[in-house]
C-alpha angles and dihedrals in degrees: 000000000000118000117256115268110245103177119053120253113240109234116196099208152168120179098257126125090266094048092047092056088071098044089051091054093045091050093045092048094043094234120158113242142170122217117228106187118228105193100208091185091059097044100254088142090070097055113117094236091056094043088056089070100025109036092178089064092235130121145252105069131150139207112204110197089197099054129146112328088008093289124125119263132188122211129188131188115061095241092051090048091053091049092048093049091044092054092043095053101028088230131126092354111078123221093215106099097225092048091045092052089053090055095044093051091058094040090055090044088059095043095048101031124014097040100045095040094046089047092053092047089050091048098049093042098046114012111031110115089230134022112265105188094191092053093046093049095042097053097034089055093046091052088049090054092048091049087053091053090051093045091053092047091053095050094097105021139052097228136029097257101025104268119041109280147159087283090067092045089052094051103040098075092053099040095052088062091067095127094056088050092057097253133140105221092199088071088065108050096168091050090048091051089051091050090051091046093050096045090049090063104100095217093047090049090052091049093050091050096055114120100163090212088294109157103215120199130207097271092194088064102030102091094177091056090048090055090053096045102037105024102046119088102160141355 
């Protein structure tokens, strides 16, 4: 069994689906953590001190003061953070190879599919400066397909990989945004039941409710934030 965490983990965070993956895990695992806001609409992700731990200028990232051999370690990329924390705690990421492969398949499915496609659907539907019908249709339909994959997977199980795992924590923040992605959740009854099941977990609900004193703005109306988020490629 992993030793108890004494010092809080620093979580560089903004309340987006990717950021909330980590707060859900931390709440579910009972790990102490400290929120360090990264205001992505103001450009905090480009500050040198943040780039030192997250060179892709994306949050979330963590600094664990009690890393391997007791030395601090920083980790960026939400999927890698979930895997690290799962190994560290021995929770929600099984050690058995067959069970671990099950989890990793669905974690990578989220990282490479559900998250990016849902993000693009959200962008073209809500934030694009002009309507691009092809983009809206392309990504809305792809999210619909991915929801169908998830719905079929959940037909005979409560969670994506059997027991609740980091794969579920990775997917929940994205899937609960179905309406913004142009989806009708009633078409996916198994997915809807999973959403209800996940959000009924007290620790998951706490993790999804974390704001970390982050003052979010209405991105659809905040043109300055849009320039930072959607117009900046490097700095």
